[in-house]
Structure formats: structure tokens, C-alpha cells
C-alpha positions as CSV (number, residue, x, y, z in Angstrom):
1,M,-23.7,-8.3,-13.0
2,I,-21.0,-9.9,-14.7
3,S,-22.6,-9.9,-17.5
4,Q,-24.0,-6.2,-17.1
5,R,-20.5,-5.4,-16.6
6,L,-19.1,-6.8,-19.9
7,E,-21.6,-5.1,-21.6
8,F,-20.9,-1.8,-20.5
9,V,-16.7,-2.1,-21.2
10,Y,-17.3,-4.1,-24.4
11,G,-20.8,-3.5,-25.9
12,L,-23.5,-5.9,-26.0
13,E,-22.3,-8.1,-29.1
14,K,-19.0,-8.8,-27.9
15,S,-20.2,-9.4,-24.1
16,R,-22.5,-12.5,-25.3
17,E,-18.8,-13.9,-26.4
18,I,-17.1,-13.0,-23.8
19,L,-19.4,-14.6,-21.3
20,P,-19.7,-18.2,-21.5
21,R,-15.7,-18.0,-21.1
22,V,-15.8,-16.1,-18.2
23,A,-18.5,-18.6,-16.9
24,A,-16.6,-21.9,-18.3
25,L,-13.4,-20.0,-16.1
26,L,-15.5,-20.0,-12.9
27,E,-16.4,-23.8,-13.4
28,R,-12.8,-24.3,-13.7
29,Y,-11.8,-22.8,-10.1
30,R,-15.2,-23.8,-8.5
31,G,-13.6,-26.3,-6.1
32,R,-10.3,-25.7,-6.3
33,I,-9.7,-22.7,-4.1
34,S,-9.6,-23.4,-0.5
35,P,-12.0,-21.0,1.9
36,R,-9.8,-18.8,4.2
37,I,-11.0,-16.3,6.9
38,A,-13.1,-13.3,5.5
39,G,-13.5,-9.9,6.9
40,W,-11.8,-8.1,9.4
41,S,-11.8,-6.6,13.1
42,Q,-9.3,-4.9,15.5
43,K,-7.2,-7.6,15.4
44,D,-5.9,-7.1,12.3
45,A,-2.8,-5.4,11.1
46,L,-0.8,-5.6,7.6
47,L,2.7,-6.1,7.0
48,I,4.6,-4.9,3.8
49,S,7.5,-6.4,3.0
50,Y,9.2,-8.0,-0.4
51,A,9.8,-11.5,0.4
52,D,13.5,-11.2,0.2
53,S,13.9,-8.1,3.2
54,I,15.1,-10.9,5.3
55,L,18.2,-13.5,4.2
56,G,19.3,-16.6,5.9
57,G,22.8,-16.7,6.0
58,P,25.0,-17.4,3.1
59,D,25.7,-21.0,3.9
60,E,22.1,-21.2,4.4
61,K,19.8,-23.1,1.8
62,T,16.8,-21.9,3.6
63,P,14.6,-19.5,1.0
64,P,13.7,-16.2,1.4
65,L,10.2,-17.0,1.1
66,R,10.9,-19.6,4.1
67,T,13.0,-17.2,6.4
68,L,10.7,-14.6,6.2
69,H,8.1,-16.7,7.4
70,R,10.2,-18.7,10.4
71,F,11.3,-14.6,11.2
72,L,7.5,-13.4,11.6
73,K,6.1,-16.6,13.2
74,T,9.0,-16.8,15.6
75,H,9.3,-13.1,16.5
76,V,6.0,-10.9,15.6
77,G,3.5,-13.9,16.5
78,E,-0.2,-13.0,15.7
79,A,0.9,-8.8,16.3
80,L,0.6,-9.0,12.2
81,S,-2.2,-10.9,10.6
82,Y,-1.4,-10.0,6.8
83,V,1.1,-9.8,5.2
84,H,2.1,-8.4,1.9
85,L,4.3,-9.7,-0.1
86,L,5.5,-7.5,-3.0
87,P,5.7,-9.3,-5.9
88,F,7.8,-12.6,-6.0
89,F,7.4,-13.1,-9.3
90,P,9.8,-13.1,-12.1
91,F,11.1,-9.8,-13.2
92,T,13.7,-7.3,-15.1
93,S,12.9,-4.3,-13.4
94,D,11.7,-1.7,-11.1
95,D,12.6,-4.2,-8.1
96,G,9.5,-6.8,-9.1
97,F,7.1,-4.4,-10.8
98,A,7.9,-5.4,-14.2
99,V,7.2,-9.0,-14.1
100,T,7.7,-12.0,-16.7
101,D,6.0,-14.2,-15.7
102,F,2.9,-13.9,-13.5
103,R,2.4,-17.7,-12.4
104,A,6.1,-18.4,-11.5
105,V,7.6,-17.6,-8.4
106,R,11.0,-16.3,-8.3
107,D,13.6,-19.7,-8.0
108,D,15.6,-17.6,-5.8
109,L,13.1,-16.6,-3.8
110,G,11.2,-20.3,-3.3
111,T,8.1,-22.0,-4.8
112,W,4.6,-22.0,-4.5
113,D,4.8,-24.8,-1.7
114,D,6.6,-21.7,0.3
115,V,4.1,-19.4,-0.2
116,R,1.2,-21.9,0.2
117,E,2.8,-22.7,3.8
118,F,3.1,-19.4,4.6
119,A,-0.6,-18.7,4.1
120,A,-1.1,-20.9,6.2
121,D,-0.1,-18.9,9.2
122,Y,-1.0,-15.4,7.3
123,R,-3.5,-13.6,5.5
124,L,-1.3,-12.8,2.4
125,V,-1.4,-10.2,0.1
126,F,-0.7,-10.8,-3.7
127,D,0.2,-8.3,-5.9
128,G,-1.7,-8.1,-9.4
129,V,0.9,-5.7,-11.2
130,I,-2.5,-5.9,-14.2
131,N,-1.7,-3.0,-15.9
132,H,1.6,-3.7,-17.5
133,V,4.3,-6.4,-18.0
134,S,7.6,-6.8,-19.0
135,S,9.2,-6.4,-22.3
136,S,10.5,-9.9,-21.2
137,S,7.3,-11.3,-20.5
138,V,5.7,-14.1,-22.5
139,Y,2.9,-11.9,-24.0
140,M,5.4,-9.5,-25.4
141,K,7.8,-12.0,-26.8
142,G,4.8,-13.6,-28.7
143,Y,3.7,-10.2,-30.1
144,E,7.4,-9.9,-31.2
145,S,7.0,-12.9,-32.9
146,G,3.6,-12.0,-34.7
147,D,2.6,-15.0,-32.6
148,P,-1.8,-14.4,-33.5
149,K,-2.7,-15.6,-29.8
150,Y,-1.1,-12.3,-28.8
151,K,-2.3,-9.7,-31.6
152,D,-4.1,-6.7,-29.7
153,F,-2.1,-7.5,-26.1
154,F,-0.9,-4.1,-26.4
155,I,-1.6,-0.1,-27.4
156,S,0.1,0.4,-30.8
157,L,-0.4,4.1,-31.9
158,S,1.9,5.9,-34.2
159,P,4.6,8.0,-33.0
160,D,3.2,11.4,-34.0
161,T,0.1,10.8,-31.8
162,D,-0.9,13.5,-29.7
163,T,-0.8,12.6,-26.0
164,R,-0.9,15.1,-23.9
165,S,-4.0,14.9,-22.4
166,V,-2.7,11.7,-20.5
167,L,-1.5,12.0,-16.8
168,R,1.8,11.2,-16.6
169,T,3.8,10.1,-13.2
170,R,7.3,9.5,-14.9
171,N,9.6,12.4,-16.5
172,L,9.9,9.3,-19.4
173,P,7.8,9.3,-22.8
174,L,4.6,7.6,-23.0
175,L,5.3,5.7,-26.5
176,H,8.5,3.4,-27.2
177,D,9.7,1.8,-30.3
178,Y,9.6,-2.0,-30.0
179,R,11.0,-4.3,-33.2
180,T,8.4,-6.7,-34.4
181,A,7.9,-9.7,-36.9
182,D,5.4,-6.8,-38.1
183,G,8.1,-4.0,-37.8
184,L,8.6,-1.2,-35.7
185,K,6.0,-0.8,-33.6
186,W,5.6,2.3,-31.0
187,L,3.8,1.2,-27.9
188,W,1.9,2.6,-24.9
189,T,4.1,2.7,-21.5
190,T,3.0,4.4,-18.9
191,F,5.8,4.1,-16.2
192,S,9.0,2.8,-18.2
193,R,10.6,1.1,-21.7
194,D,10.2,-2.2,-19.7
195,Q,6.9,-2.1,-18.6
196,I,4.4,-2.1,-21.2
197,D,0.7,-1.7,-20.5
198,L,-1.9,-4.2,-21.6
199,N,-4.2,-3.4,-24.1
200,F,-7.3,-4.4,-22.0
201,W,-9.6,-3.1,-25.1
202,N,-8.8,-6.8,-26.2
203,P,-11.1,-9.1,-24.2
204,E,-8.3,-12.0,-24.5
205,V,-6.3,-9.5,-22.4
206,L,-9.0,-9.5,-19.5
207,L,-9.8,-13.2,-19.7
208,E,-5.9,-13.9,-19.3
209,I,-6.2,-11.3,-16.4
210,L,-9.0,-13.1,-14.5
211,D,-7.1,-16.8,-14.9
212,V,-3.8,-15.5,-13.0
213,L,-5.7,-13.6,-10.4
214,L,-8.0,-16.8,-10.1
215,G,-4.9,-18.7,-9.6
216,Y,-3.5,-16.5,-7.0
217,A,-6.6,-17.5,-4.8
218,A,-5.9,-20.9,-5.3
219,N,-2.1,-20.5,-4.2
220,G,-3.7,-18.9,-1.1
221,A,-4.0,-15.3,-1.6
222,S,-6.4,-13.6,0.6
223,M,-6.6,-10.2,-1.1
224,I,-5.4,-9.0,-4.2
225,R,-3.5,-6.0,-4.2
226,L,-4.0,-4.0,-8.0
227,D,-1.3,-2.2,-8.9
228,A,-1.4,1.0,-10.8
229,I,-4.6,0.3,-11.1
230,P,-6.2,4.1,-12.4
231,Y,-4.1,3.4,-15.9
232,M,-6.1,0.3,-16.4
233,W,-8.3,1.9,-19.0
234,K,-6.7,3.5,-22.2
235,E,-8.9,6.6,-24.1
236,L,-7.1,8.9,-26.3
237,G,-8.2,12.7,-25.5
238,T,-9.0,11.8,-21.6
239,S,-6.3,11.7,-18.9
240,C,-6.3,7.8,-19.4
241,A,-6.7,7.7,-15.3
242,H,-9.9,6.9,-13.1
243,L,-12.2,6.2,-16.5
244,P,-15.4,4.8,-15.8
245,Q,-14.0,1.3,-17.9
246,T,-11.7,1.2,-15.3
247,H,-13.9,1.3,-12.0
248,E,-16.2,-1.3,-13.9
249,L,-13.6,-3.9,-14.4
250,I,-12.2,-3.6,-11.1
251,K,-16.3,-4.1,-10.2
252,L,-15.8,-7.0,-12.5
253,I,-12.8,-8.7,-10.9
254,R,-14.2,-8.5,-7.8
255,D,-17.2,-10.7,-9.0
256,V,-15.4,-12.4,-10.2
257,L,-13.8,-13.8,-7.2
258,Q,-16.9,-13.5,-4.9
259,A,-18.1,-16.4,-7.3
260,V,-15.3,-18.9,-6.1
261,A,-13.5,-16.9,-3.7
262,P,-15.6,-14.9,-1.6
263,H,-13.0,-15.0,1.1
264,V,-10.7,-12.8,-1.4
265,S,-10.6,-8.7,-1.3
266,L,-9.2,-6.1,-3.7
267,L,-7.1,-3.6,-2.4
268,T,-6.5,-0.9,-4.6
269,E,-3.0,1.3,-5.2
270,T,-4.2,4.5,-6.2
271,N,-1.7,7.1,-4.8
272,V,-3.8,10.1,-5.5
273,P,-5.7,12.9,-4.2
274,H,-8.2,11.9,-1.9
275,R,-11.5,13.0,-3.5
276,E,-10.3,10.4,-6.6
277,N,-8.8,7.8,-4.4
278,V,-12.4,6.6,-2.3
279,T,-14.1,6.8,-6.0
280,Y,-12.5,3.6,-5.5
281,F,-15.2,2.3,-3.4
282,G,-17.2,2.1,-5.7
283,D,-21.1,2.5,-5.3
284,R,-21.7,1.7,-1.8
285,G,-18.6,-0.3,-1.7
286,D,-19.2,-2.7,-4.7
287,E,-15.8,-1.6,-5.9
288,A,-12.6,-2.7,-3.7
289,Q,-12.7,-3.7,0.0
290,M,-10.3,-1.6,0.6
291,I,-8.0,1.1,-0.2
292,Y,-4.8,2.9,1.1
293,N,-4.7,6.1,3.2
294,F,-2.4,8.1,1.2
295,A,-2.7,11.2,2.3
296,L,-1.6,10.2,5.8
297,A,2.0,9.5,5.3
298,P,2.8,12.7,4.1
299,L,0.0,15.2,6.6
300,I,1.8,13.0,9.5
301,L,4.8,14.3,8.5
302,W,3.9,17.7,7.9
303,S,2.1,17.7,11.8
304,L,5.4,16.9,13.1
305,V,7.6,19.0,11.4
306,T,5.4,21.8,12.2
307,G,3.8,20.8,15.5
308,D,0.2,21.5,14.0
309,A,-1.6,18.9,13.5
310,S,-5.1,21.1,12.2
311,V,-4.5,20.0,8.4
312,L,-4.2,16.7,9.1
313,S,-7.5,16.7,11.5
314,R,-9.6,18.8,9.0
315,W,-9.0,15.9,6.5
316,A,-9.2,13.0,8.7
317,A,-12.4,14.7,9.9
318,G,-13.8,14.0,6.3
319,I,-13.2,10.4,6.4
320,E,-16.1,9.0,6.1
321,W,-17.3,5.4,6.9
322,I,-18.5,3.2,3.6
323,G,-19.8,0.0,4.9
324,P,-19.1,-3.3,6.7
325,G,-17.8,-4.7,3.4
326,A,-15.1,-1.6,2.8
327,T,-12.6,0.2,5.1
328,Y,-9.5,2.1,4.6
329,L,-5.6,0.9,4.7
330,N,-3.6,3.3,7.1
331,I,-0.2,3.8,6.3
332,T,3.1,5.7,6.8
333,A,5.5,4.0,4.8
334,T,5.7,1.5,1.9
335,H,8.4,0.2,0.1
336,D,7.9,3.1,-2.5
337,G,8.1,6.8,-1.8
338,I,6.3,9.5,0.5
339,G,3.3,10.4,-2.0
340,M,2.8,13.9,-2.5
341,R,-0.2,13.4,-5.0
342,P,-2.1,13.1,-2.2
343,T,-1.1,16.4,-0.2
344,E,-3.0,18.6,-4.1
345,G,-6.0,20.4,-2.2
346,L,-4.8,20.2,1.9
347,L,-1.2,21.5,1.5
348,D,-0.5,24.7,0.0
349,E,2.1,25.3,-2.2
350,P,4.9,26.4,0.0
351,A,4.1,23.7,2.5
352,R,4.7,20.7,-0.3
353,A,7.8,23.1,-1.7
354,A,8.8,22.6,2.3
355,L,8.4,19.0,2.7
356,V,10.7,18.1,-0.8
357,Q,13.3,20.3,0.7
358,L,13.2,18.1,4.1
359,A,13.2,15.4,2.2
360,K,16.6,16.3,0.6
361,D,18.2,17.9,4.0
362,H,17.0,15.0,5.7
363,G,18.9,12.6,3.4
364,G,16.6,11.8,0.8
365,D,15.3,12.1,-2.7
366,V,12.3,13.4,-4.7
367,T,10.9,11.7,-8.0
368,G,8.9,14.0,-9.7
369,K,6.1,13.7,-12.5
370,R,5.6,15.3,-15.6
371,N,2.1,17.3,-16.1
372,S,0.7,18.0,-19.7
373,D,1.6,21.5,-20.1
374,G,5.3,20.2,-19.5
375,T,6.0,21.3,-15.8
376,I,7.5,19.2,-13.6
377,S,5.4,18.5,-10.1
378,P,6.4,16.2,-7.3
379,Y,5.5,13.1,-7.0
380,E,6.9,11.7,-4.1
381,L,9.7,12.1,-1.1
382,N,12.3,8.9,-1.2
383,L,13.9,8.3,2.4
384,N,13.0,6.2,4.7
385,Y,9.8,7.4,7.6
386,F,12.2,7.6,10.6
387,D,14.6,9.6,8.8
388,A,12.0,11.6,7.7
389,V,10.3,12.6,10.7
390,N,13.9,13.2,12.0
391,D,16.7,15.8,11.4
392,P,19.6,14.2,11.3
393,R,21.4,17.7,12.0
394,A,19.5,18.4,15.0
395,N,21.0,17.7,18.4
396,E,18.3,15.7,19.6
397,S,18.5,12.5,22.0
398,I,17.7,9.3,20.6
399,E,14.6,9.0,23.0
400,L,13.0,11.6,21.7
401,Q,13.4,11.0,17.9
402,I,12.2,7.3,19.0
403,Q,9.2,8.7,20.6
404,R,8.2,11.0,17.4
405,F,8.7,8.5,15.4
406,M,6.3,6.1,17.4
407,V,3.8,8.7,17.4
408,S,4.0,8.6,13.8
409,Q,3.1,4.9,13.9
410,A,0.1,5.7,16.4
411,V,-2.1,7.8,14.4
412,P,-3.0,5.2,12.0
413,M,-3.5,2.3,14.4
414,A,-5.9,4.5,16.1
415,L,-8.1,5.9,13.2
416,M,-11.3,3.9,11.1
417,G,-9.2,1.3,9.5
418,T,-6.5,-1.1,9.3
419,P,-3.1,-0.5,10.1
420,G,-0.6,-1.0,7.6
421,I,3.1,-1.4,8.7
422,Y,6.5,-1.7,6.0
423,I,8.7,-3.9,7.2
424,H,11.5,-1.2,7.8
425,S,9.2,0.5,10.1
426,L,8.9,-2.5,12.2
427,L,12.4,-3.2,12.4
428,G,13.7,0.6,13.2
429,S,15.4,1.1,9.8
430,R,17.0,4.0,8.5
431,N,18.0,5.3,5.1
432,D,19.6,3.0,2.6
433,Y,22.3,5.1,1.2
434,A,24.8,1.7,0.1
435,G,21.3,0.9,-1.7
436,V,20.8,4.0,-3.8
437,K,24.3,4.0,-4.8
438,A,24.4,-0.1,-6.0
439,T,21.1,0.5,-7.7
440,G,21.3,4.2,-8.9
441,R,17.0,4.5,-7.5
442,A,16.0,6.7,-5.6
443,R,13.2,4.4,-4.4
444,S,16.2,2.0,-3.1
445,I,16.5,4.3,0.2
446,N,13.5,2.4,1.9
447,R,14.0,-0.9,0.2
448,E,17.5,-2.5,2.4
449,Q,17.6,-6.2,2.8
450,L,18.5,-7.3,6.5
451,A,20.8,-10.5,7.3
452,E,18.8,-12.4,9.7
453,E,21.3,-13.5,12.0
454,S,22.5,-9.6,13.0
455,L,19.1,-8.8,12.6
456,C,18.5,-10.6,15.4
457,R,21.0,-9.7,17.3
458,E,20.5,-6.1,17.4
459,L,17.0,-7.1,18.4
460,S,18.2,-9.5,21.4
461,Q,20.0,-6.0,22.5
462,P,17.3,-4.0,24.7
463,Q,19.0,-1.0,24.0
464,S,19.5,-1.3,20.5
465,L,17.2,1.5,18.0
466,R,15.8,-1.7,16.1
467,A,14.5,-3.5,19.2
468,K,13.4,-0.6,21.2
469,I,11.4,0.2,18.2
470,F,10.2,-3.5,17.3
471,N,9.4,-4.0,20.9
472,E,6.7,-0.7,20.9
473,M,5.4,-1.5,17.6
474,K,4.4,-5.2,18.9
475,R,3.3,-3.6,22.2
476,L,1.2,-0.9,20.8
477,L,-0.2,-3.3,17.9
478,T,-0.9,-6.3,21.0
479,L,-2.8,-3.6,22.7
480,R,-4.7,-2.7,19.7
481,A,-5.9,-6.2,19.0
482,E,-7.7,-6.1,22.4
483,Q,-9.7,-3.5,21.8
484,S,-13.1,-3.5,20.2
485,A,-13.1,0.3,19.5
486,F,-10.3,0.2,17.2
487,H,-12.5,-2.1,14.8
488,P,-12.5,-0.9,11.3
489,D,-16.4,-0.6,11.7
490,A,-16.4,1.2,15.1
491,T,-17.3,4.8,14.9
492,Q,-14.8,7.9,14.8
493,E,-14.8,11.5,15.7
494,I,-12.1,13.5,15.4
495,L,-11.6,16.2,18.5
496,D,-10.5,19.7,18.6
497,Y,-7.8,19.7,21.6
498,G,-5.7,22.3,20.2
499,R,-4.0,22.4,16.8
500,E,-0.8,20.9,18.2
501,V,-2.6,17.5,19.6
502,F,-4.3,15.0,17.4
503,A,-6.9,13.6,19.0
504,V,-9.8,10.6,17.8
505,R,-12.7,9.3,19.2
506,R,-13.5,5.6,18.3
507,H,-16.7,3.3,19.7
508,N,-17.8,0.0,19.0
509,R,-21.9,0.4,19.4
510,Q,-21.6,-3.7,19.6
511,T,-19.4,-3.6,22.7
512,G,-20.1,-0.2,24.3
513,Q,-16.4,0.5,24.2
514,T,-15.2,4.2,23.6
515,I,-11.7,5.1,23.3
516,V,-10.3,8.4,22.8
517,A,-6.6,8.1,21.3
518,A,-4.6,11.5,21.6
519,H,-1.4,12.4,20.5
520,N,1.1,15.3,21.3
521,M,2.3,16.2,17.8
522,T,5.3,18.3,19.4
523,A,8.6,18.1,21.2
524,K,7.1,19.9,24.5
525,P,4.8,19.0,27.0
526,L,1.4,20.1,26.8
527,H,-1.6,20.5,29.4
528,A,-5.1,19.0,27.1
529,T,-8.0,20.2,29.7
530,Q,-10.5,18.9,27.4
531,L,-9.1,14.8,27.7
532,P,-11.8,12.7,29.2
533,D,-11.4,11.0,32.6
534,G,-10.3,7.6,31.9
535,R,-8.0,5.2,31.9
536,D,-5.0,5.1,29.7
537,L,-4.3,1.9,28.3
538,L,-0.9,2.6,27.1
539,A,-0.5,3.3,30.9
540,P,-2.6,1.7,33.4
541,D,-1.5,3.2,36.4
542,V,-1.9,6.7,35.8
543,N,-4.1,8.6,37.7
544,T,-7.5,9.8,35.6
545,I,-6.0,13.3,36.6
546,D,-2.7,12.8,34.8
547,V,-3.7,12.0,31.8
548,R,-4.7,15.3,30.6
549,T,-1.0,15.5,30.4
550,L,1.2,14.6,27.6
551,A,4.5,14.7,27.4
552,P,6.7,15.3,24.1
553,Y,5.2,13.1,21.6
554,Q,3.3,11.1,24.1
555,I,0.7,8.9,22.8
556,R,-2.6,7.8,25.1
557,W,-5.5,5.5,24.6
558,I,-7.8,6.4,27.2
559,E,-10.8,4.4,27.4
560,I,-14.2,6.4,29.2
561,T,-15.9,3.7,31.6
């Protein structure tokens, strides 16, 4: 398959030159990568965190990688199995996503030994930021100096090239100018001046990136997240997003990993409408093993704002089981904002405008994208998810706000796939206004760094917001891990219990366990007569007849016996 994929992308003649070099690369890594756990089950849940989201005291010499590892091992344990360490490489901007050296760990975070020790306790997800590199990277320095090794590593165009067809996710120029030994060059920059796109038309770029990714596997990665991957291949006259060559290169990366590290899976970061998102599973699951369910975050938010889960239910009813080797990562919050592109075709324009206004009213901001006609559309909402679902202007009890937030987190746990939990959702964080003021960037509102000592002190106080959310998140995740009906491959059916309730039936054919997960998406008590007889796993002492009563924002996991 590798040879066929190379031929598809580069043509027959060039592929014959590349194939022996790919084979030599595989031989070099064969035997160097330790086998690890493969596949997934209901016991899996994925934490998303920066390596320095939790910091030790000012006098402590422990590097942040060890601090985070220690905190998770001590306080979270096996409630989480995967940890997505957001880019921990040297960088110049975008909180890690403008990498200067793919093969190094930032000195202020720790060492590769710290990463490998972390990987002994958790299945680590590394970022493959392979669409672009920092303008200060070794690649760009070589290009600027005229080093022939880095010739054609980037895409140079005339500044008057017509690029109007190219999909833009930023309100910035696509081309930026750089001084090189060969004169002024205008290079392709999908995201910013400091993030210069790599040129995968050049096979040398592909070979370099394959070596980098195999190195990640050798250093403990169990999954590689392909950042900004829809824009990998450029073809003027097209949108330069989701092109066939991009899909074929992802499949090639998977084939290469399967050859020497079959336990390493791929997660594609494709914050796009659902119909485009699912194409990254490929043909019968031969591409990425996991994709984000990006539509969940805005649709759950919309359901809670309106008290109407009908749009969420209709969308979820279309989620299909792909096969035993492919599944979804179900998220509400990440290090980025709440994506608005996945709502295209799901929410009408007045609803999308209402979410934009909500973000502003709740203390957040909105990032836009420039369309080919020059107009600006909302790209993401920038605010913490707790503050997204809870209106700071409302006169509500903190208990009601916590329950509203918890139902937002329970929906992804019940759906087909693996739940993805952002660290600030796990820890009950709020909007970080100081962070936004310090950086001037909207996304900093949800990227706060926490001092371990004060964090642990708050968690030790049962009545604190952090402790209540953290303990309930752990309880749900721990209980979920015991239910085979929540296996990613268990069947899923969305049930109609009225627009105010989001309900899903999960069934494991192998074990026979069936669970109906019901979520009251409103602030009022409901009597859901359609709910089945059974035992509520979240409240096992409740009588069967009483499970049909749903308190405001109540969650029920009803096991049908």
C-alpha cells in the first residue's frame, strides 16, 4: 500500500525513487519502538493538557512534565487513560504551535526521559504539527541561508498570485515576505507570519516528517494528533483544504506507523462541518483511527441555552459506527475555542449569531475567519466552557450552575466514542481574564496555568467549586469505565423523549449490557414517562418508578435488566 500511495501523490517515476528511502527508514526504526497497548474500550478517557498547565512552587526544581505526571498519578489515577500533551517542543508563538525543533523537548518543561516516564503510566498523545513550522525553525534558517538541503521546503509564490479560492481560517494575508540569500521570497502561511507551511510537493519534506513521527513513537507516543491537517496539500485554484493528496498522505503515515509501531494511532484535527470531518476516517476506516466530534461543543451549548436538545439529537442520530478500528473523540472544550464551523448546516444563522452574542455576554470573545468573498464569519467562541454554559449575569445558585456544567460533560461520556476532557473542565476553572490581558490573545482565556499547591488546597476543600466538579467528573469517569455498554464499539440509538431531554441507548452485543443515558437539558423538573424500567447506575437506591423523574439538569444512566 505504501508504494501505491506514493505513486498516487508523486507519480510513478518519483515514487520509485522515494520507496527505497521509506523502506530504509522503516528498517532503521524496526525494533526500536517498544510495543504498547493498542485499541480502546470503555475504560478509556482522554485528558487534554499543556505540559505546564500545573506548576510546582517557585522553590521547587521539579519540571512541569513531572509535576503534571505526579498530579495525575496522585489525584486522578486510572479515571483517565490517555493524556494529550499539547506541543512540548521549542516554539516561538501560538502557545506551542509554531515549532522550532520537532525533535527537542522545551528546556523549561523537562526532558525526553520525563516524557518516557509519563508514558509508562498513561497513553500519551503527541502533536504532529506538520502543516507548518516556526519562521525560526532549523528548516527556515536553512532555507533563508540558501542551504540546498532545504530548497523547496516551503511554497514560494509571486505576491500578485491569485489565491482567492484558498480557504482562510484567519483574517491575515496568505503570503508573507521573507529575506533569503536568493532575495525576497513570498511564502505560503495558512495561519500567521510565524507559521510557514511546509511544501509536501517536495518528497524530502515527507521523508523528514515521517522520521519525526517515527521518533515520537520511539519516545512513547501511543497516538499522534495531526494538527491543522486539512491544509497539508496545496493546489492553486482549489480551496486547498481536504484535497485527495492530503487524505492519501494521512493514509501513508498510518501505513508507515502500522509497519513498525502498530499500537500508535492517528487523531486528525479537523475543525470543519461534520460531513467533511468524517471523511478523515477514509474508506472503511483506513485513514485516521480517531476524529474529533467537534460539533458536540456548540450543539450541547445551544441545547442548554435554549432548553431544546432537538438539534443535538438529530445530529447525533446521524453518527455512524465506522468499524472496530475507528472511533470518535467526544469533546466539549479544548485548548482552542468552541468551533463554529461545525455548526454550518446544523444551526441557522440567527442561532449562530445568538451563540456569538452569548460568548460576548458571558465574558468571552469571538475569532473570525475570512471568506473567499472577503466577508468575515465566526470561526470559534473564546471562553471557558463552564462560563459558556452559565450566564454570569444570572442570579442562580452555584449548585445549579455545577449541575448544568456536569450534564454538558456527561453527554460526551454517553455517546459512541471516547470522552475527551480538557484539564480546565476537569478542574472546574473559569475564564482567565488575567491571561488574556497578559498575552493579548483571545484563546488565553482558557489556557490558565495553575499552581499545584493552591490547586491541591482547593481540591481538599469539599465545598469549593473545583472540588465539586473534580470529584463528580472522577465519579462519572470511574463508573463509566465499568460499563461495557459504553464501549466505543457498542451500538447507539438516539431516543425521542421530547425536545427537552437528550437520550441515547447504548448496547454491547458481546456482554448484553444495555444502558439508556438520559439528560435533562433544562432548569425545570421533568417527568419523562418513556424512560424504561431499570436501575439508575448514578443513583442505585432510586426506585425504578422514580427514574422517570428528572430534576433540573439531571443525568440518569439506566441499566436495563
